[in-house]
C-alpha positions in Angstrom: 90.2 119.5 91.0 92.2 122.6 91.3 94.3 123.8 88.4 97.5 123.8 90.6 98.0 120.1 89.7 97.0 120.2 86.1 100.5 120.6 84.7 101.7 117.6 86.7 98.8 115.5 85.6 99.4 116.4 81.9 103.1 115.6 82.2 102.3 112.2 83.9 99.8 111.3 81.2 102.3 112.1 78.5 105.0 110.1 80.2 102.7 107.1 80.7 101.6 107.1 77.1 105.3 107.1 75.9 106.4 104.4 78.4 107.2 100.9 77.4 104.5 99.6 79.7 101.9 101.1 77.3 103.8 101.1 74.0 105.4 97.7 74.0 103.2 95.7 76.3 99.9 97.2 75.2 98.6 97.9 78.7 96.3 100.7 79.7 98.0 103.7 81.4 95.8 103.2 84.5 96.9 99.5 84.7 100.5 100.6 84.5 100.0 103.1 87.3 98.2 100.6 89.6 100.0 97.3 89.0 103.2 97.9 87.1 104.8 101.0 88.8 108.2 99.3 89.1 108.3 98.9 85.2 107.8 102.6 84.7 110.8 104.8 83.8 112.2 106.9 86.6 110.7 110.2 85.3 107.2 108.7 85.3 107.7 107.5 88.8 108.9 110.9 89.9 105.9 112.5 88.3 103.6 110.0 90.0 105.0 110.9 93.4 104.8 114.7 92.7 101.2 114.3 91.6 100.4 112.5 94.8 102.1 115.2 96.8 100.3 117.9 95.0 96.9 116.3 95.6 97.8 115.7 99.2 98.8 119.3 99.7 95.5 120.4 98.4 93.9 118.8 101.4 96.4 120.2 103.9 94.9 123.3 105.6 98.3 124.8 106.2 99.2 124.5 102.6 95.9 126.1 101.4 96.9 129.4 102.9 100.5 129.2 101.8 99.8 127.8 98.4 100.5 124.5 96.8 104.2 124.7 96.1 104.4 121.3 94.3 101.8 122.4 91.8 103.2 125.9 91.4 106.7 124.5 90.6 105.2 122.3 87.9 103.3 125.2 86.4 106.5 127.3 86.4 108.4 124.5 84.6 105.7 124.1 81.9 105.8 127.9 81.3 109.6 127.8 81.0 109.4 124.9 78.5 106.8 126.7 76.4 108.9 129.9 76.2 112.0 127.9 75.2 110.3 126.1 72.3 
């Protein structure tokens, strides 16, 4: 997979691991994503949708030439967070 979605994937993994679905109920993160999406907090649901859009844009030929804006926005946010901390 391209590195344009890496920041989103990392953020989604972190969000899932910190969610109640994994922490309190003891489920696997993959199980929470597949079968318990309505139990996930809103930030995790937003990251899930953004990750899907990023992966979908990687296959869109029009976006290949223009660049994957979803992934670039996530990378920009992660760089800003790193510079603030």
